[in-house]
C-alpha positions in Angstrom: -10.1 -7.7 6.9 -13.4 -5.5 4.7 -13.4 -2.7 3.4 -15.5 0.5 5.1 -17.8 2.6 2.5 -18.3 5.6 4.8 -21.1 7.6 3.8 -24.4 9.5 4.6 -27.5 10.9 3.3 -27.0 14.1 4.5 -24.3 14.3 1.5 -27.0 14.6 -0.5 -28.7 17.5 0.8 -25.6 19.8 -0.4 -27.8 21.5 -3.3 -25.9 23.6 -5.8 -27.5 25.5 -8.6 -28.8 23.8 -12.3 -25.5 23.3 -13.8 -22.9 23.6 -11.6 -20.5 20.3 -11.6 -20.5 19.8 -8.3 -24.0 18.4 -8.2 -26.1 16.4 -6.2 -26.4 13.2 -8.8 -22.5 12.8 -8.2 -22.8 10.7 -5.1 -26.0 9.1 -6.3 -23.9 8.0 -9.4 -20.7 6.2 -7.1 -23.2 5.3 -4.5 -25.3 3.5 -7.0 -21.7 2.2 -8.9 -21.3 0.2 -5.4 -24.3 -1.5 -4.6 -23.7 -5.0 -3.9 -20.4 -5.0 -3.5 -19.2 -6.7 0.5 -18.5 -3.5 2.1 -19.1 -2.6 6.1 -21.6 0.2 5.2 -21.0 3.1 7.6 -23.1 5.9 8.1 -20.8 8.8 8.7 -21.0 11.2 12.1 -21.1 14.6 12.0 -17.7 16.4 12.7 -17.3 18.2 16.0 -15.9 21.8 16.0 -13.5 20.1 17.9 -12.1 18.1 15.1 -12.2 21.1 12.3 -10.2 22.9 14.7 -7.4 20.8 13.8 -7.0 22.3 10.4 -9.1 25.2 10.4 -9.4 28.1 12.6 -12.3 28.9 14.6 -14.1 31.9 13.3 -13.3 30.3 9.9 -15.8 27.8 10.9 -18.2 29.9 12.4 -18.1 32.0 9.4 -19.1 28.8 7.2 -21.8 28.1 9.5 -23.3 31.5 9.6 -23.1 31.7 5.3 -25.3 29.1 5.1 -28.9 30.5 3.7 -32.0 29.3 5.1 -33.5 29.2 1.2 -32.0 29.3 -1.8 -28.3 29.8 -2.7 -25.3 31.6 -1.3 -22.2 32.1 -3.3 -18.9 32.3 -1.6 -17.0 32.5 -4.8 -17.2 32.1 -8.4 -17.0 28.0 -8.3 -18.4 27.7 -4.2 -21.8 27.6 -3.3 -23.9 26.7 -0.2 -27.2 25.8 0.3 -29.8 24.7 3.4 -28.2 21.7 4.1 -24.6 22.2 2.8 -23.2 22.6 6.7 -24.6 19.1 7.4 -23.4 17.9 4.2 -19.5 19.0 4.9 -19.8 18.1 8.6 -20.6 14.9 7.2 -17.7 14.7 5.1 -15.2 15.7 7.2 -16.5 13.0 10.2 -16.3 10.5 7.6 -12.7 10.7 7.5 -12.5 10.8 11.4 -14.5 7.9 11.5 -12.4 6.1 8.8 -9.2 7.0 10.3 -10.7 5.3 13.4 -12.0 2.3 12.0 -9.1 1.2 9.9 -6.5 2.2 12.8 -8.4 0.9 15.6 -8.1 -2.7 13.2 -12.1 -2.8 12.6 -11.5 -2.9 9.1 -8.2 -2.9 6.8 -8.7 0.4 4.7 -11.6 2.8 4.0 -13.8 4.5 1.4 -15.3 8.2 2.7 -18.1 8.5 -0.6 -18.6 11.8 0.4 -19.5 16.1 -0.5 -18.6 18.8 -0.8 -15.1 17.7 -1.5 -12.2 19.0 0.4 -8.6 19.4 -0.9 -9.4 22.9 -2.1 -10.2 24.5 1.2 -7.5 26.6 2.6 -6.5 27.0 5.8 -9.4 30.3 6.0 -10.7 30.0 2.6 -13.4 28.0 1.0 -13.0 27.8 -2.5 -13.1 25.2 -6.0 -16.4 23.4 -4.7 -14.9 22.7 -1.1 -15.8 23.7 2.3 -13.4 22.0 5.3 -10.1 20.2 4.2 -11.2 16.7 4.7 -8.0 15.0 3.5 -6.1 17.2 5.9 -8.2 16.4 8.7 -7.7 12.7 8.4 -4.3 13.0 8.5 -4.2 15.5 11.3 -6.6 13.2 13.7 -4.4 10.3 12.9 -0.9 12.3 14.2 -2.9 14.0 17.1 -5.6 11.5 18.5 -4.0 8.6 17.5 -0.5 9.4 17.8 0.8 8.2 14.7 4.6 9.1 13.9 4.0 10.1 9.8 1.0 10.3 7.4 0.9 10.4 3.7 -1.6 12.3 1.3 -1.5 11.2 -1.6 -3.7 13.3 -3.8 -4.5 12.2 -7.8 -7.5 14.7 -9.0 -6.8 16.3 -11.7 -6.8 19.7 -10.7 -4.3 20.8 -7.4 -4.9 19.8 -4.1 -4.3 23.6 -2.8 -6.2 23.2 0.2 -4.4 20.0 1.6 -1.0 21.7 0.6 -1.5 24.9 2.5 -3.5 23.1 5.5 -0.3 21.0 5.9 2.7 23.0 4.5 4.1 23.3 8.2 3.3 19.8 9.4 6.6 17.9 9.3 4.7 14.8 10.2 2.8 15.3 7.4 4.1 14.3 3.4 1.5 15.8 0.9 1.9 14.6 -2.5 -0.4 15.2 -5.7 -0.5 14.7 -9.8 -2.2 17.3 -11.2 -2.4 18.9 -14.5 -0.5 21.7 -15.4 -1.6 24.5 -16.6 -5.1 24.2 -14.7 -7.2 26.1 -12.1 -5.8 26.4 -9.3 -2.3 27.5 -11.0 -0.6 26.1 -8.3 1.3 23.2 -7.8 4.9 23.8 -9.5 7.4 21.4 -7.9 9.4 24.2 -6.6 6.2 23.8 -3.5 7.6 21.9 -1.3 6.3 22.8 1.9 7.9 24.2 4.7 9.8 21.0 5.8 10.4 19.6 2.4 7.6 17.6 3.1 5.5 18.5 -0.5 6.3 16.4 -3.8 3.9 18.6 -6.5 4.0 16.1 -9.9 2.5 18.3 -13.0 1.3 16.4 -15.7 1.0 18.4 -19.4 -2.4 18.3 -20.8 -3.1 15.5 -22.9 -1.5 12.9 -21.1 -2.4 9.8 -20.8 -1.9 6.7 -17.6 1.2 5.7 -19.5 2.6 9.2 -18.5 1.1 9.0 -15.4 2.3 5.7 -14.2 5.8 7.0 -15.3 6.3 9.7 -13.2 4.5 7.6 -10.2 6.9 5.0 -10.1 9.9 7.6 -10.8 9.2 10.0 -8.5 6.2 9.3 -5.8 6.6 5.7 -5.2 9.9 6.2 -4.1 9.6 9.1 -2.6 6.3 7.2 -0.6 8.6 4.5 0.4 11.2 6.5 1.6 8.5 8.5 4.4 7.5 5.5 5.7 4.0 6.3 6.6 2.0 4.8 9.2 -1.0 5.3 7.4 -1.7 6.9 3.4 -4.9 9.0 2.6 -5.7 9.1 -0.6 -7.6 12.2 -1.9 -9.5 10.2 -4.3 -10.6 12.4 -7.5 -11.5 11.1 -10.5 -11.4 14.0 -13.1 -8.3 13.0 -14.9 -10.4 10.3 -16.8 -10.8 11.4 -20.7 -14.6 11.3 -20.2 -13.9 14.9 -18.3 -15.4 18.0 -19.0 -13.4 20.2 -16.7 -9.8 18.8 -17.8 -7.8 17.2 -20.2 -5.9 14.1 -19.3 -6.7 11.0 -20.8 -7.0 8.4 -17.6 -9.2 5.8 -17.7 -10.6 3.3 -15.3 -7.4 0.4 -15.1 -5.2 4.0 -14.6 -7.3 4.4 -11.2 -7.6 0.8 -10.6 -3.6 0.3 -11.3 -2.7 3.3 -8.6 -4.8 2.6 -5.9 -3.4 -1.2 -6.3 0.0 0.4 -6.1 -0.8 2.5 -3.3 -2.2 -0.6 -1.2 0.9 -2.4 -2.0 3.2 0.2 -0.4 0.8 0.3 2.3 0.7 -3.2 2.5 4.6 -3.4 3.0 5.4 0.1 5.3 2.4 0.4 7.5 0.0 -3.1 7.5 -2.0 -1.8 4.6 -3.9 1.1 6.5 -5.3 3.5 3.8 -8.3 5.7 4.1 -9.6 7.2 0.9 -12.2 10.3 0.7 -14.1 11.1 -2.3 -12.5 14.4 -4.3 -13.8 15.3 -7.7 -15.1 13.9 -11.1 -17.5 15.4 -13.1 -18.5 13.0 -15.9 -21.3 10.9 -14.0 -20.6 7.2 -16.1 -17.2 8.1 -16.3 -16.7 9.0 -12.5 -19.4 5.9 -11.0 -17.2 3.5 -13.2 -13.6 4.9 -12.1 -15.3 4.9 -8.3 -16.0 1.1 -8.3 -12.9 0.2 -10.0 -10.8 2.0 -7.1 -13.1 0.7 -4.3 -12.3 -3.1 -5.9 -8.7 -2.6 -5.5 -9.3 -1.5 -1.9 -11.1 -4.4 -1.7 -8.8 -6.7 -2.8 -6.2 -5.0 -0.7 -8.0 -5.2 2.6 -8.8 -9.5 2.2 
């Protein structure tokens, strides 16, 4: 089996103001880092409104479409901006996870990495925030549950910022287990262990500032991997943020590329044991361009190794 790379040039059309950390160059660097790898390269389709309504109400989807400017920028909050290409980019990012789930569950590939932007894990049910418009990881889980009929899906989010959007979107979904590790304290301020979901289906793993990969590995070994194995998912969705890297300017964790590779290896090994290796990963954060590119390549190399 192979690894799919699902992406689209439209994701480069989402432009943010000069100096904004979530910039076009992020995806350019990731795609450059993945050049030459033996991947099944797939164009991300546009997500449909039916897709998006699995996680967002229709009036929210309409509001995002209406907010897109015809020129210049539209500001949603202090961090979240839209340009004339933002809706197409966000629809491709959402469509990428739908396509990735379809390909993996239909047996076309062993696993998939969705290299898209804007990211998604901060988008709540009816609130765009934290650079995010639509909840891509949550959509992947709901698509797998509702279209493919899976019994259980796990989302594992290792972005340095808490995936408050994914948690909100799947809070009441008993068939989904949401596991997130994040630096704490750090924006957005959510992600305490007391936030457990409506069905005890959320596990938050706060990590202290200046902690490193050894701390992360110990926490995942002690808390995350046993919980994941006990849940026995039929698919694992990864929110792959690379801003826990020591070089990232927006946070204070000290992971390196080998930590992302180790974590991906372990998640894929669990997927192999529990659900035929079925993993769909989607790009979230990572704001030092060099660290992002190296970490994404390490992540994808681990996915490729697992798919062989």
